[in-house]
C-alpha positions, 0 to 999 in steps of 0.5 A: 833665326830663332826669333824670325820663324814661329813653329806651330805644331798642327799634329805629331807629323805636321808643322806650320813655319810662319813669318809673323813679323812680316806684314804678309805673315806667310806660312809654310808647312812641313809634313813628315811621312814614314819615308820622307818629308814635304815642305809646302812653300819656303816663304820670303827667303830673308832667313834660312828656313832649312835650319828650322826644318832640320831641327824638326826632321832629319828626313829627306825634304821635297819642296812643293810650290803652291805657286811661283810668287816671291813670298812663297819661293824665297827659301827654295835656294836652300833645298835640292829637291823642288817641285812646281806645277807645270804651268809655272815651270818657266816662271821658276826657271828664269821667267819670273813675271814680276820685276825685282824692284816691284818685289822689293817694294812689296817686301818693304811695304810695311816696317819690319824687324828683319833678321840682322843679316838681311840686306835688301840690296842683296835680295834676289828672286829665286830662279832655278830648274825644278827637279820635278814637275807636277800635274793636276791630281798627281799623288805624292806619297811620303810613306803613310801619308799621301798628298793630292795635287789640285790645280786651282788657278786664278791667283796665278796660272799654276796655283795648286792646293794640296789635299791630304784625304787621310787627315782631311787637311787642305793646304790652300796656298793663296786661294783661301785665307782670312784677308784680301784675296788678290785677282787683280794682277795681269797674270790672275783670273777672277773667273778661274779663281771663282771656279777653283774655290767652287772646285775645292768646296766639294772636298771633304775638309776637316782643316784648312791650312792657309798660306797667310794670316790667321791659322784659325780658318773653319772649313765652312770658310770655303763656301763663304768665299765661293758665295762671295765670288758667285755674288760678284759674278751674278752682278757682272762685277767679276772683272779686273779693275773693279776694285776691292769688295768687302765681305765678312772676314775676307775681301776680294780684290779684282 
């Protein structure tokens, strides 16, 4: 377990818990407040992330889901308090839109040194009732820290970012990162993706905390991605099936 997750300290009360061994390099974030703690996403679920969280805080944990995709809800099974955006409540509660065989194919897409106890034949997509449903602009109070829910659809219908105004932190899920931004699935929307990036471009952001790949993402990166989407839109290319468009430090797959 100790060698599967990598823990990086963002500040005294904020940690990135990452799965760098896997090709998706998924990041989850632990935010510790005065009264309770929040875990943003739970990763692949191939190892017990709760053990890592317990080594960092003894406070009550609330899981907040940026979106209901397999690589962000895998560890939900280890926690009792789970929050999801209202548009994806049914996805979490028995209506996951991607077949298990496709998920396993994605999981094994590239060679990986998985934990010894992991058996792909036993891998299941987490499905369960959330204990809380959130909505756009909801505030989550941790005691001394406040998170704002921002509905940012496009990658999925109920995708959210979380904004901590007090620190200027923006937890972007799969909306902003250095890599290929996906809006080609039937459940995605390239136009909504563009609108969501433009929406968060207006926020006062000091630090971007993405769900995948490099943690070194400058706040100016939001405008670069917004410009990329706007350029494709102006050219009439922002339509599913048009392929992958390459930009500096990111791609857009539609």
